[in-house]
MARDO-73202 format. One record per residue (C-alpha): residue in three letters; x, y, z. Coordinates in steps of 0.02 Angstrom, whole numbers, plus 50000, padded with zeros to 5 digits. Layout:
BEGIN
ALAXYZ
...
//
This chain:
BEGIN
MET481654663050064
SER480774664749894
ASN481664662849728
LEU481254681249691
GLY482234686549845
VAL483944679849777
LEU483524683449589
GLY484644698449584
LYS486114689649662
ASP485974673549562
LEU485434679649389
PHE486714693549369
ASP488254684149443
ILE489344691249311
ASP490754679749360
ARG489934668149239
SER490374673249055
ARG489104684348978
THR490084689448835
HIS490444671748766
THR489344672848599
LYS488874659448480
ILE488644664248301
GLU488104654448152
PHE488724662847987
GLY487574659147833
ALA487744663247656
ASP486754680847667
CYS486614683647852
TYR487024676448029
TRP486224670748179
VAL486674676148353
GLU486344662948494
ASP485014654348380
TRP483794669348407
THR484174684548295
GLU484504685248106
VAL485684698348065
PRO486334704747893
TYR488224706547887
GLY489024722747937
ALA487414728148039
VAL488454725948220
LEU489864735948145
THR488714749448076
GLU487914751248252
VAL489624751448339
LEU490174766148225
ASN488664775748267
PHE488744771648456
ASP488764785948586
PRO489784779948733
ALA489204794548842
PRO487684786048919
THR488604770548964
ARG489994779349031
GLU488934790249140
THR488084774449210
LEU489744766249241
ASP490364781849341
ARG488814782849436
LEU489094765349499
GLU490884769149537
ARG490314784349640
VAL489144773649740
VAL490514760949773
THR491634773849823
ALA490464780849942
GLN490024763850006
ASP488214768349983
GLY487274751850021
GLU485544758349985
ALA485934765449809
ALA487144750749757
PRO485724738149693
ARG484894750549585
ALA486544757549521
PHE487244740549475
MET485574735549397
ASP485564751349288
LEU487274745149229
VAL486704727949192
LYS485284736549087
MET486574747349000
PHE487674731648967
ALA486214720948893
SER485844735648771
LEU487574737248686
PRO487894731448512
LEU487854712848485
TYR487294708448657
ARG485714717148645
PHE485174703648526
TYR485154689848646
LEU485054698348827
GLU483254703248831
ASP483004694949001
PHE484304705249074
ARG483644721649010
GLU481804716449065
ALA482364711549242
ALA483534726249263
SER482004738049233
TRP480944729949388
PRO480904740049541
ILE482344734949653
GLU481214729049787
HIS480424716649671
LEU482084709849622
VAL483014707149790
VAL482284707649962
GLY482764705750148
GLY484414698050181
ALA484684693749991
ARG484634712549960
ASP485874716950101
ALA486984702350032
PHE486834709149856
ALA487334726049901
ARG488784721450006
ASP489464710449856
ILE489274726849740
LEU490204737149863
ASN491584724349889
ARG491794724049698
ALA491454705549692
TYR490644707049518
GLN491604709149360
LEU490284718149263
PRO491064734949274
GLU492684728449211
ILE491774719749069
VAL490834735949019
GLU492464746449038
ARG493354733748921
LEU491854734648798
LEU491904753448792
GLU493814752548752
GLU493484740648608
ILE492114750548545
ALA493304766248539
PHE494564755648454
ILE493384749748324
GLN492694767148289
GLN494414773848260
ARG495264760048159
TYR493694753648057
GLY493184771748033
TRP494864775947965
PHE494794760347848
LEU493064763947777
ASP493364782547753
LYS494954778647658
LEU494014765247558
PHE492744777047505
SER493754792047474
GLY493694801347317
PRO492124805447216
GLN490544795347259
PHE489124793447141
GLU487374785647158
LYS487304769847062
LYS486244771946900
LYS485094758346835
GLY486134744846736
GLN487764752146797
ARG488934738846874
LYS489564741047041
VAL491444741247077
PRO491834725347181
LEU492344729747368
ALA493924719247341
ARG494524730247195
MET494084746547285
ILE495224739647421
CYS496674736447302
ASP496414753347214
GLN496514762247381
PHE498114752147430
LEU497254744647575
GLU497654726347552
PRO499054725147686
PHE497774731147822
VAL496524716947805
SER497384702847894
GLY497044707048079
VAL495764715748197
SER496934731148202
LEU496774733748016
GLY498624735348010
GLU498944748548144
ASP499784736748267
LEU500654720948230
SER500394713748400
VAL498524715048372
ASP498104701648241
ALA496584691548188
PRO495994680448330
PRO496174662548322
VAL494434654348289
ASN493904635948296
ILE492564633148167
GLN491104620748176
TYR489774616648053
ALA487964614648080
LEU486424612747985
ARG485034625548012
ASN483364617547958
ARG482014628748030
SER480194626947976
GLY479754637747835
GLN481524640047780
GLU482754630947663
PRO484054620347752
GLU485744628647749
ILE487544622947812
VAL488214636247922
GLU489804638948007
LYS489694640448198
LEU490944650648289
TYR491164657248472
PHE491724674648520
ASP492234680948689
ARG492694698348635
LEU491674711048531
VAL493214716948437
ASP493594698248371
PHE491754697148322
VAL491714712648216
TYR493254708548121
VAL492484692148057
GLU490864700548027
PHE491694714547935
MET492704703647824
ARG491354692147782
GLY490234706047742
LEU491564712747617
GLN491624696347536
LYS489674696247507
GLY489504715047473
PHE488844721947640
VAL489864736547697
PRO489484751247818
LYS489694768347732
ARG489694787047802
CYS488304796947747
ALA488824812247641
SER487464822447720
CYS487234818547905
GLY488864809547932
ARG488094794948017
TRP488524777447958
PHE487324766347855
LEU487344749147800
GLN487564748147608
MET486854731547539
PRO487514720747399
GLY487154727747226
THR486834745747285
LEU487964761647285
PHE487234775147386
SER488114791147456
TYR486644795947575
CYS485774786247710
ASP483924784947721
GLY483774793247896
PRO483024810747932
ALA484024824447842
PRO484644837547961
GLY483654853647954
GLN482554846147818
ALA480824841447901
GLY480034825847826
LYS481474822447700
THR482774809447708
CYS484604812647674
ARG484554801447523
GLU483054812247448
VAL483904828847490
GLY485644821947424
ALA484934815247270
THR484124832247227
ALA485804840947265
SER486784828647157
PHE485674830947020
GLN485664850047022
ASN487594849847042
LYS487634838046892
VAL486644849046791
ARG487554864446839
ASN489284857546795
ASN488864847846632
GLU488244856746473
ILE487564840546405
TRP486364839746559
GLN486004857946548
LEU485414855846371
HIS484444840346410
GLN483504848746551
ARG483144864246448
ALA482314853346314
TYR481424842746440
LYS480624858946522
LYS480114865146346
TYR479204849746294
TYR478464847246466
ALA477714865146465
ARG476844858846300
VAL475954845246395
ILE475394857546528
LYS474744867746390
LYS473934852946312
THR474864856646150
MET475724839546168
GLY475024822746219
LYS475684813746367
GLN476054798146277
GLU476984808046138
PHE477904817246277
GLU478384801046370
ALA479064794046204
TRP480144809046170
ALA480794808846357
ARG481334790746337
ASN482304794346174
ALA482994811146247
GLU483714800246392
ARG484544788346267
LEU485244803146162
ARG485844811246324
ASP486764796146393
GLN487524794046224
ALA488144811746216
LEU488864809646394
GLU489844794746349
GLU490554802646188
TYR490844819046268
GLU491984811446400
ARG492924801046272
VAL493344814446138
ARG494644828746140
LYS494044845046221
GLU494054854646053
ASP492834841645981
GLN491554842546124
PRO490574857746061
GLY490124848045903
ILE489374834646012
VAL488314847246108
GLU487674855045950
GLY487214837745877
LEU486234833746035
LYS485404851046024
LYS484774847245854
GLU484104828945891
LEU483284835546056
ASN482314848945968
MET481764840045812
LEU479894840745865
//
């Protein structure tokens, strides 16, 4: 019998561990099974956005086939679950061969007696894959609930887009400000004392790849997705990588070190051709102008002088010089406006008005 004839039975013997995953953690990213370079927080972000419905349907379809003892449909139903498993967060990075082989026509994968034996094993529940996928769905639901709660709490309160030159509040400080520090010491984020951080054994290795600077990395192995996510999340917090919920579409996006966004760069709902970040920035700016008389004054002056450029009564270079100075005066007035007593604020507005309209 050809090797191809037994490929399905041998390659997908899920009694062998398929979730034992090697990760090498570096300074700014990590590597999954030596193959894929991933930024911190990427897997958690993917898990938070994960829709379990297609995986659940594939799992239930296999269960219906097994319950009905349908030997004809069993191989295809099982291989569909293999493909789905190999597409789950984290495992999709290194199980490309599973996805590719699982997409083959079943008659190309197992034939003759091997196919019959494969079907019998599936119907007799000889493989652990359904239990593995069931457990992963439970872990994903747990991560979505607990980590979603933690992150929503972390970013609760007013959120602002980071301005140029503005310092970002460190994530550790934000955790303290939201009184979340007791929740960071275990994978349950504090909900259940019996679910604590996993014991891990760390080894060190030297990554010295062609075209890259050598780097000493920490090498860890994980058997559970929830354990890996905990380590990825906490290392990401240390380095400034953190998932954040988009204030427009509600999906999670990965906020990178040094940035402070309230909106993702994905398509904005109901806004063809625009991203949430574009729409959100416009809305934030309009709201800022609408609720602050310093901004209102600056925008009226800006429109007045820009109209002169359109009418060619003011040169572009002259306008650009005015605009730069106007931004400086506006920011100074905003800072002073917030600092003084309410009864002194009209004087600041009047002073800015005179300075902006000196030309």
